[in-house]
C-alpha positions, -999 to 999 in steps of 0.1 A, spaced: 0 0 0 29 23 8 43 18 -27 10 28 -43 7 60 -22 43 69 -31 37 63 -68 5 84 -68 22 113 -50 52 112 -74 30 111 -104 9 140 -92 40 161 -86 55 149 -119 23 160 -137 23 194 -121 59 200 -130 52 188 -166 22 212 -168 43 241 -156 72 234 -179 47 229 -208 34 265 -202 69 279 -207 75 295 -242 103 272 -252 117 269 -288 106 238 -306 139 219 -304 143 226 -267 107 216 -260 113 183 -278 144 176 -257 125 185 -225 96 162 -235 119 133 -240 136 138 -207 103 140 -189 92 107 -205 125 90 -195 120 104 -159 84 90 -158 96 56 -169 123 56 -142 98 67 -115 74 39 -124 101 12 -126 117 22 -94 84 23 -76 78 -13 -85 113 -24 -76 126 -31 -112 152 -4 -108 169 4 -76 153 37 -65 175 48 -37 175 83 -51 137 86 -48 128 92 -12 100 73 4 72 95 15 58 89 50 22 100 55 
């Protein structure tokens, strides 16, 4: 259950950051690079939440 709560919190924060960065007036090549980096970060967050990748750099959220 703790894994699911952590994953939900990380995805909500990730979505808010994605939305805020998406509102920035970035040139097209920079926006493409930022979009690819965000997708890679999303994959890493999901894989580390389920233990596929070691996620020592993602702190565990205690509620």
